[in-house]
C-alpha positions in Angstrom: 0.0 0.0 0.0 2.8 2.4 0.8 4.3 1.9 -2.7 1.0 2.5 -4.4 0.3 5.7 -2.3 3.8 7.0 -3.3 2.9 6.3 -6.9 -0.4 8.2 -6.6 1.3 11.2 -5.0 3.8 11.3 -7.9 0.9 11.4 -10.4 -0.8 14.2 -8.4 2.5 16.2 -8.5 2.6 15.8 -12.3 -1.1 16.8 -12.6 -0.5 20.0 -10.5 2.6 20.8 -12.5 0.4 20.6 -15.7 -2.2 22.9 -14.2 0.5 25.4 -13.1 2.0 25.3 -16.6 -1.3 26.1 -18.1 -1.9 29.0 -15.7 1.6 30.3 -16.5 1.0 30.3 -20.2 -2.5 31.7 -19.9 -1.3 34.5 -17.7 1.6 35.3 -20.0 -0.8 35.5 -23.0 -3.5 37.6 -21.3 -0.8 40.1 -19.9 1.3 40.1 -23.1 4.4 39.0 -21.3 7.7 38.6 -23.2 8.2 34.9 -22.6 5.2 34.0 -24.6 6.6 35.6 -27.7 9.9 33.9 -27.1 8.2 30.5 -26.8 6.2 31.1 -30.0 9.2 32.2 -32.0 11.2 29.2 -30.8 8.4 26.9 -32.0 8.2 28.5 -35.5 12.0 28.4 -35.8 12.7 24.9 -34.6 9.4 23.0 -35.5 8.0 24.8 -38.5 11.1 25.2 -40.5 11.8 24.0 -43.1 8.5 23.8 -45.0 8.8 20.9 -47.4 6.2 18.9 -49.4 7.2 15.7 -47.5 6.9 17.2 -44.1 3.7 19.0 -45.0 2.2 15.7 -46.2 3.2 13.9 -43.0 1.9 16.5 -40.6 -1.3 17.0 -42.6 -2.1 13.4 -42.0 -0.9 13.2 -38.5 -3.0 16.1 -37.4 -6.2 14.3 -38.4 -5.7 12.1 -35.4 -6.7 15.0 -33.2 -9.7 16.2 -35.2 -13.0 16.6 -33.3 -15.0 14.2 -35.3 -12.4 11.5 -35.1 -11.8 11.8 -31.3 -15.6 11.8 -30.8 -15.9 8.6 -32.9 -13.2 6.8 -31.0 -14.6 7.9 -27.7 -18.1 6.6 -28.7 -16.8 3.2 -29.9 -14.7 2.7 -26.8 -17.5 3.7 -24.5 -20.0 1.4 -26.2 -17.7 -1.5 -26.0 -17.0 -0.8 -22.3 -20.8 -0.7 -21.6 -21.4 -4.0 -23.5 -18.8 -5.7 -21.3 -20.2 -3.9 -18.2 -17.2 -1.7 -17.5 -19.2 1.4 -16.6 -16.2 3.1 -15.0 -14.2 2.8 -18.3 -17.1 4.2 -20.3 -17.3 7.2 -17.9 -13.6 7.6 -18.0 -13.6 8.0 -21.8 -16.7 10.2 -22.0 -15.5 12.5 -19.3 -12.0 12.9 -20.7 -12.8 13.2 -24.4 -16.4 14.5 -24.4 -16.4 16.8 -21.4 -12.8 17.9 -21.1 -11.5 17.4 -24.6 -14.4 18.8 -26.5 -16.5 20.8 -24.0 -13.9 22.5 -21.9 -11.8 23.1 -25.0 -14.6 25.1 -26.6 -15.2 27.1 -23.5 -11.5 28.0 -23.1 -11.2 29.2 -26.7 -14.1 31.6 -26.3 -12.6 32.9 -23.0 -9.2 33.7 -24.4 -10.2 34.7 -28.0 -6.7 34.4 -29.3 -6.4 34.7 -33.1 -4.5 32.1 -35.0 -1.0 32.9 -36.2 -0.8 35.5 -39.0 1.4 33.3 -41.1 0.9 30.9 -44.0 -1.4 28.0 -42.9 -0.6 24.7 -44.6 -4.2 23.6 -43.9 -7.4 25.7 -43.6 -8.4 26.2 -40.0 -10.9 28.5 -38.4 -11.8 29.4 -34.8 -9.5 30.6 -32.0 -6.0 29.5 -31.1 -5.5 29.3 -27.3 -5.4 26.6 -26.1 -4.8 24.0 -28.8 -7.8 21.7 -29.0 -5.8 19.1 -30.9 -3.1 19.0 -28.2 -5.7 18.7 -25.5 -7.6 16.0 -27.4 -4.4 14.1 -28.2 -3.4 13.8 -24.5 -7.0 13.0 -23.3 -7.9 10.5 -26.1 -4.6 8.6 -26.6 -3.6 9.1 -23.0 -6.8 7.4 -21.9 -6.2 4.6 -24.3 -2.7 4.2 -23.0 -4.1 3.8 -19.4 -6.6 1.2 -20.5 -4.2 -0.8 -22.7 -1.6 -0.8 -19.9 -3.9 -2.5 -17.5 -6.2 -4.6 -19.7 -3.4 -6.1 -21.8 -1.2 -6.7 -18.8 -0.5 -10.3 -19.8 0.2 -9.5 -23.5 3.4 -7.6 -23.3 4.3 -7.3 -27.0 0.8 -6.1 -28.0 0.6 -3.8 -25.0 3.9 -2.1 -25.8 3.1 -1.8 -29.5 -0.2 0.0 -28.7 1.4 2.2 -26.0 4.2 3.2 -28.4 1.7 4.1 -31.1 -0.5 6.1 -28.8 2.4 7.7 -27.1 3.8 8.8 -30.4 0.5 10.4 -31.4 0.3 12.3 -28.0 3.4 14.2 -29.1 3.2 14.2 -32.9 -0.3 15.7 -33.1 0.6 18.8 -31.0 3.8 19.3 -33.0 1.9 19.1 -36.2 -0.2 22.1 -35.2 2.9 24.4 -35.0 4.3 23.1 -38.2 1.0 23.6 -40.1 1.0 27.2 -38.9 -2.4 27.1 -37.2 -1.1 27.3 -33.6 1.6 29.0 -31.6 3.8 26.7 -29.5 2.4 28.3 -26.4 -1.1 27.2 -27.5 0.1 23.7 -27.9 1.9 23.6 -24.5 -1.2 25.0 -22.8 -3.4 22.3 -24.4 -0.9 19.6 -23.6 -0.4 20.6 -20.0 -4.1 21.0 -19.3 -4.7 17.6 -20.9 -2.2 16.0 -18.5 -4.0 17.6 -15.5 -7.4 16.4 -16.6 -6.2 12.9 -17.5 -4.5 12.2 -14.2 -7.2 13.7 -12.1 -10.0 11.9 -13.9 -8.2 8.6 -13.6 -7.7 9.0 -9.9 -11.2 10.3 -9.2 -13.2 7.9 -11.5 -11.4 4.8 -10.2 -11.6 6.1 -6.6 -7.9 6.3 -5.9 -7.6 2.5 -6.3 -6.4 2.3 -9.9 -4.1 -0.7 -9.4 -6.7 -2.8 -7.6 -9.5 -1.8 -10.0 -7.7 -2.9 -13.1 -6.1 -6.0 -11.5 -9.5 -7.1 -10.4 -10.8 -6.5 -14.0 -8.2 -8.9 -15.3 -8.2 -11.4 -12.5 -11.4 -11.3 -10.5 -10.2 -14.0 -8.1 -9.2 -12.3 -4.8 -5.4 -12.6 -4.2 -3.6 -13.0 -0.9 -2.4 -9.4 -1.2 -6.0 -8.0 -1.3 -7.7 -10.5 1.0 
């Protein structure tokens, strides 16, 4: 129990760090502080350049993994499967993360901050506001949620589990990067969406599974009570 509680506190620290990072970036943008411009220029210089047909093709396709319709579809399919096998907590986990936080809170935040998109060439057409990045937020919440579920439900299938976790982990980072390259987001937008997503993901996991993440998932895999939990 002491090891699990230490693990939970570590996650809580990461969640709080994510929230603080979001506040730091939001405060910097609303008060026009210099570090926001430095972050944004760094992103354009080191991520966006050079613009090439090959890189544009790659990032145009990668960014689709964070589109609203796609994330809503994956959420719905996962939630339906979870309900069919009577894993209500898993269904709630996905709907809260992707539906409430990834789609609902993201729209609210964009209308609060009203940040225009970068005034540079956009590789793809994109409307709406810029801060925070909805694709970055969705990437963390959708694929991060799937990483959590794969990690525990495929516990006895290491190769398959690691393959899925590697794929989803790559998307968590590649989708936010694609937004800067495509010219539709500043790096500060992406970092804000990413850090807020980390906060929501960890807190929803801890709260929905009632601070007993290890026991809940181990019970789902092996319903026979073990000596450690007797």
